[in-house]
VOTITOR-197449 format. One line per 2 residues: number of its first residue (from 1); their letters; for each residue x, y, z of C-alpha. Coordinates in steps of 0.25 Angstrom, whole numbers, plus 5000, padded with zeros to 4 digits. Example, Ala and Ser with C-alpha at 12.3 -4.5 7.8 and 13.67 -1.06 7.14 Angstrom:
<pts>
1 = AS = 5049,4982,5031; 5055,4996,5029
</pts>
This chain:
<pts>
1 = MK = 4956,5125,4925; 4959,5133,4938
3 = KL = 4945,5130,4943; 4948,5115,4941
5 = FV = 4961,5117,4949; 4953,5124,4960
7 = IL = 4942,5113,4960; 4953,5102,4961
9 = AV = 4960,5109,4972; 4947,5110,4980
11 = LT = 4944,5095,4978; 4958,5092,4983
13 = LF = 4956,5100,4995; 4942,5093,4998
15 = AS = 4948,5079,4995; 4959,5082,5005
17 = MA = 4949,5084,5016; 4945,5069,5015
19 = MA = 4948,5059,5025; 4962,5053,5024
21 = SE = 4963,5038,5027; 4964,5024,5021
23 = TR = 4951,5021,5029; 4944,5032,5021
25 = LE = 4949,5027,5008; 4944,5012,5010
27 = GI = 4931,5018,5015; 4928,5023,5001
29 = GL = 4934,5011,4994; 4948,5015,4991
31 = NG = 4961,5009,4994; 4975,5015,4995
33 = GW = 4984,5002,4995; 4996,5000,4986
35 = WA = 4990,4992,4975; 4979,4999,4967
37 = PT = 4975,5010,4977; 4962,5018,4975
39 = SW = 4964,5028,4986; 4969,5038,4975
41 = MV = 4954,5040,4971; 4951,5049,4983
43 = SD = 4959,5059,4991; 4964,5054,5004
45 = AN = 4977,5056,5013; 4979,5041,5011
47 = NV = 4983,5043,4997; 4996,5048,5001
49 = NL = 5001,5034,4998; 4998,5036,4983
51 = FP = 5000,5051,4982; 5009,5056,4993
53 = TT = 5005,5071,4990; 4992,5068,4996
55 = IL = 4998,5071,5009; 4997,5086,5006
57 = KY = 4982,5085,5006; 4982,5080,5020
59 = PK = 4992,5089,5028; 4986,5088,5042
61 = LA = 4982,5074,5043; 4984,5062,5053
63 = VF = 4978,5048,5050; 4977,5035,5058
65 = EY = 4971,5023,5052; 4969,5009,5057
67 = DG = 4962,4997,5051; 4964,4987,5063
69 = DN = 4978,4982,5059; 4985,4994,5052
71 = LN = 4987,5008,5057; 4991,5019,5048
73 = SY = 4994,5034,5052; 4999,5046,5046
75 = VN = 5000,5061,5048; 5002,5073,5038
77 = ID = 5008,5086,5043; 5011,5099,5037
79 = LL = 5026,5100,5037; 5038,5105,5029
81 = GG = 5029,5113,5019; 5021,5100,5016
83 = VI = 5015,5088,5023; 5022,5077,5030
85 = GL = 5015,5064,5032; 5020,5054,5042
87 = YT = 5015,5039,5041; 5015,5027,5050
89 = SY = 5007,5014,5050; 5007,5000,5054
91 = DS = 5003,4990,5044; 5002,4975,5048
93 = WY = 5005,4972,5033; 5018,4976,5028
95 = NY = 5015,4987,5018; 5024,4995,5009
97 = NL = 5016,5007,5005; 5015,5020,5013
99 = SG = 5002,5016,5021; 5009,5003,5026
101 = SN = 5023,5010,5030; 5026,5011,5044
103 = SG = 5031,5025,5042; 5031,5036,5031
105 = VL = 5033,5051,5029; 5027,5059,5017
107 = YG = 5029,5073,5014; 5021,5081,5004
109 = RN = 5023,5096,4999; 5016,5105,4989
111 = LS = 5027,5110,4979; 5017,5120,4973
113 = DT = 5002,5122,4971; 5002,5111,4960
115 = MA = 5013,5101,4965; 5015,5093,4978
117 = IA = 5025,5082,4981; 5026,5071,4992
119 = VG = 5037,5061,4997; 5036,5051,5007
121 = LT = 5044,5039,5013; 5039,5027,5020
123 = YQ = 5047,5017,5028; 5044,5003,5035
125 = QY = 5053,4994,5042; 5052,4981,5051
127 = LD = 5064,4973,5056; 5065,4961,5064
129 = KQ = 5080,4956,5065; 5088,4948,5074
131 = VQ = 5104,4947,5075; 5110,4936,5084
133 = NP = 5118,4942,5095; 5133,4939,5092
135 = TE = 5137,4943,5106; 5130,4931,5113
137 = VP = 5138,4923,5123; 5145,4915,5119
139 = VT = 5149,4925,5107; 5146,4919,5093
141 = HN = 5147,4924,5079; 5132,4921,5077
143 = KD = 5125,4933,5071; 5113,4927,5065
145 = IS = 5104,4938,5059; 5089,4936,5057
147 = VI = 5080,4947,5050; 5066,4942,5054
149 = SF = 5059,4952,5046; 5062,4966,5040
151 = HN = 5053,4975,5032; 5057,4988,5026
153 = TI = 5050,4998,5017; 5054,5011,5012
155 = GI = 5045,5019,5002; 5044,5033,4996
157 = NL = 5032,5041,4991; 5032,5052,4982
159 = GL = 5020,5061,4978; 5017,5072,4968
161 = SL = 5004,5080,4966; 5001,5090,4955
163 = LG = 4989,5099,4956; 4987,5105,4943
165 = EI = 4975,5104,4933; 4975,5089,4936
167 = PM = 4979,5086,4950; 4989,5074,4950
169 = DF = 4995,5066,4961; 5007,5056,4960
171 = GL = 5013,5046,4970; 5025,5037,4970
173 = SL = 5028,5027,4981; 5040,5018,4981
175 = VL = 5042,5007,4992; 5054,4997,4995
177 = PL = 5050,4986,5004; 5059,4976,5010
179 = DI = 5056,4963,5018; 5066,4954,5024
181 = WN = 5062,4942,5033; 5068,4930,5039
183 = EE = 5082,4934,5036; 5092,4925,5043
185 = TN = 5108,4926,5043; 5115,4916,5050
187 = FN = 5129,4915,5054; 5138,4903,5060
189 = SD = 5146,4904,5073; 5158,4909,5065
191 = GY = 5150,4921,5060; 5148,4917,5046
193 = KT = 5135,4918,5039; 5129,4904,5036
195 = DF = 5115,4907,5030; 5106,4918,5026
197 = TH = 5091,4918,5023; 5083,4930,5018
199 = YT = 5069,4933,5014; 5067,4947,5008
201 = DA = 5055,4954,5001; 5059,4967,4994
203 = GI = 5052,4976,4984; 5048,4989,4978
205 = QA = 5034,4996,4977; 5031,5008,4969
207 = RL = 5018,5016,4966; 5015,5028,4957
209 = SG = 5002,5034,4959; 4995,5046,4952
211 = KA = 4982,5053,4951; 4976,5064,4943
213 = SL = 4963,5072,4947; 4953,5080,4938
215 = GD = 4941,5085,4945; 4934,5073,4951
217 = MT = 4941,5063,4943; 4955,5057,4947
219 = VG = 4964,5047,4940; 4974,5038,4947
221 = LG = 4986,5030,4942; 4995,5021,4950
223 = VQ = 5007,5012,4946; 5012,5002,4957
225 = FY = 5024,4993,4957; 5029,4982,4967
227 = SD = 5040,4973,4966; 5044,4963,4977
229 = KY = 5056,4953,4978; 5056,4942,4988
231 = EY = 5069,4934,4991; 5073,4922,4999
233 = IN = 5088,4920,5001; 5094,4908,5009
235 = QE = 5109,4908,5009; 5119,4899,5016
237 = FT = 5134,4901,5018; 5147,4893,5020
239 = SG = 5155,4895,5032; 5162,4906,5025
241 = EA = 5149,4913,5021; 5150,4908,5007
243 = LS = 5136,4907,5000; 5133,4893,4998
245 = YN = 5118,4893,4996; 5109,4905,4992
247 = WY = 5095,4901,4990; 5087,4913,4983
249 = DL = 5072,4914,4981; 5065,4926,4974
251 = ST = 5051,4930,4971; 5046,4944,4966
253 = TQ = 5033,4951,4964; 5030,4963,4956
255 = YV = 5017,4971,4955; 5014,4982,4945
257 = AL = 5001,4989,4947; 4994,5000,4939
259 = QL = 4981,5008,4942; 4973,5019,4935
261 = GT = 4960,5024,4941; 4950,5036,4941
263 = VK = 4940,5041,4951; 4929,5051,4951
265 = TV = 4925,5059,4964; 4912,5066,4966
267 = KL = 4910,5075,4978; 4896,5078,4982
269 = DK = 4895,5087,4994; 4900,5078,5006
271 = TT = 4901,5066,4998; 4912,5061,4989
273 = IF = 4910,5050,4979; 4921,5043,4970
275 = AG = 4922,5032,4960; 4935,5027,4954
277 = TQ = 4941,5015,4947; 4955,5011,4943
279 = FE = 4962,5001,4934; 4972,4993,4942
281 = IE = 4982,4983,4936; 4993,4975,4943
283 = FT = 5004,4966,4937; 5010,4956,4946
285 = NR = 5022,4947,4944; 5028,4938,4955
287 = TN = 5040,4928,4953; 5045,4917,4962
289 = AN = 5058,4912,4958; 5063,4898,4963
291 = GF = 5073,4899,4974; 5087,4894,4970
293 = DK = 5102,4894,4976; 5109,4905,4970
295 = VV = 5123,4899,4973; 5120,4888,4963
297 = QT = 5109,4894,4954; 5109,4907,4946
299 = KT = 5094,4909,4946; 5081,4902,4949
301 = DS = 5076,4891,4940; 5061,4895,4940
303 = TE = 5052,4907,4943; 5037,4908,4946
305 = YE = 5030,4920,4941; 5016,4925,4944
307 = DG = 5010,4936,4935; 4998,4944,4939
309 = LW = 4989,4955,4933; 4978,4961,4941
311 = VN = 4968,4971,4936; 4957,4978,4944
313 = VP = 4948,4990,4941; 4940,4994,4954
315 = LI = 4928,5003,4955; 4928,5012,4967
317 = IG = 4917,5020,4972; 4917,5028,4985
319 = AE = 4910,5039,4993; 4911,5047,5006
321 = TK = 4902,5057,5012; 4901,5066,5024
323 = IT = 4888,5063,5031; 4890,5071,5043
325 = DN = 4900,5081,5048; 4908,5070,5055
327 = WT = 4905,5058,5046; 4909,5054,5032
329 = VR = 4906,5040,5026; 4911,5033,5014
331 = AG = 4910,5021,5006; 4917,5014,4994
333 = AK = 4916,5003,4985; 4927,4996,4976
335 = KA = 4924,4985,4966; 4933,4979,4955
337 = MW = 4927,4982,4941; 4938,4973,4935
339 = NN = 4948,4964,4942; 4957,4953,4936
341 = DI = 4969,4946,4943; 4977,4937,4934
343 = SK = 4989,4929,4938; 4999,4919,4931
345 = NY = 5010,4910,4937; 5021,4904,4929
347 = SK = 5036,4899,4931; 5049,4902,4923
349 = NA = 5062,4895,4923; 5075,4901,4924
351 = DG = 5075,4904,4909; 5062,4911,4909
353 = KI = 5054,4901,4903; 5040,4898,4909
355 = TS = 5040,4884,4915; 5025,4884,4920
357 = AD = 5013,4893,4921; 5000,4893,4928
359 = DT = 4986,4897,4923; 4983,4912,4923
361 = YT = 4974,4915,4935; 4964,4926,4934
363 = YS = 4955,4932,4945; 4944,4943,4944
365 = DT = 4935,4948,4954; 4926,4960,4952
367 = ND = 4917,4957,4964; 4925,4963,4975
369 = LN = 4916,4975,4978; 4922,4982,4991
371 = VN = 4914,4992,4999; 4920,5001,5010
373 = FG = 4913,5011,5020; 4920,5021,5028
375 = AT = 4917,5033,5037; 4924,5045,5043
377 = FE = 4921,5052,5056; 4927,5066,5057
379 = IA = 4927,5076,5068; 4936,5088,5069
381 = AF = 4950,5085,5063; 4948,5070,5066
383 = SI = 4941,5059,5057; 4940,5044,5057
385 = DF = 4939,5036,5045; 4932,5022,5046
387 = LV = 4932,5011,5036; 4919,5005,5040
389 = NK = 4918,4990,5041; 4910,4985,5029
391 = DL = 4903,4974,5037; 4896,4985,5046
393 = VL = 4890,4991,5033; 4887,4978,5024
395 = NG = 4883,4968,5034; 4870,4973,5040
397 = PE = 4869,4973,5055; 4884,4975,5056
399 = FV = 4882,4990,5052; 4874,4992,5065
401 = SG = 4880,4982,5075; 4895,4980,5070
403 = EG = 4892,4965,5074; 4898,4955,5064
405 = VA = 4885,4948,5058; 4892,4936,5052
407 = NG = 4900,4931,5064; 4896,4940,5076
409 = NT = 4909,4947,5077; 4910,4962,5078
411 = TD = 4913,4970,5066; 4922,4982,5066
413 = WA = 4916,4995,5062; 4928,5000,5054
415 = SK = 4939,4992,5047; 4948,5004,5046
417 = IA = 4949,5018,5053; 4957,5031,5052
419 = LN = 4958,5043,5061; 4962,5056,5053
421 = FK = 4966,5069,5059; 4967,5082,5051
423 = W = 4972,5095,5057
</pts>
């Protein structure tokens, strides 16, 4: 058993020397997104989103990653008896998880030879607000307030690693997003509130991830939950600010996702090959309640529902090999072996009785083969990861010229790039 522990420790050390970016993961057919991530199948610094204690394997690393629209960067530093990671990013799509946050900090520390912990905080905010100047000439009591847009997200990440006979990693993420837009509060010349309009979108996201390794086999388990509530409020007031009209509109969304997978990794000299699969299932429920005036009604008279069930079992095969002292190439393929998406819509009245229902809709597609290619150029402490544009490889002449065959336009050589620096 001691020999097994030593072998696992050596494999962990070897894995920690791998490149560390989302660009690399996509190049071997993996993804690290919020829903059904597959990046846990290999060792990479980007897995800090799933398992925060991953930061301890990369104590001296800086990464800058760009895909033409979004820029992500972070740096890990030995400090305070552990490793601190500082994260900053720009994401053109509002994103709630760690990789989409504008700023974040993560700290990991070894408590013993067999246990490590990590804790992180993320934060994101955007505010566009206007308050009418009450000191304008002539002086009035007009103090209208307009919140054009407000986005705020705060999150916490917790990690635990146990290095025993069967090494295990665990991660917990909790995120609280809040969006407010087109909020208007108006006042009359006497300073009394006349009306209020409010759009808000608030929710909670939670994810629990775990994996266990035994030799060249790894098993991963994930549970994810997302709940979102969208509200529209339109209120009107009398001259004494008594509520005379209160229109309320509410819709909600809930997701619950489960995933269970396994991967086998084979190392042959300078080549690493892996094959993995996972069972993914997601339950969806959406509601859309008819709006009503809360001043004269106690609840909505009808609510629309949408229930969904998505099941997917992908097969993923990837490989990377070091062909020279400076160049590493990789490729990955992902294809659904089983895929089903089922949804149904129906309505209920205020008493909870179904008043109408649509046919059940089912969609299935297992013809979604996705192939990716990547490469890394490494010199001294620097390395550059490329996610190679597939058109260059798959469309004949483009591999040589980079010229778009179909429409005469140029084709980018890489669709994503990452600069890594280790010291």
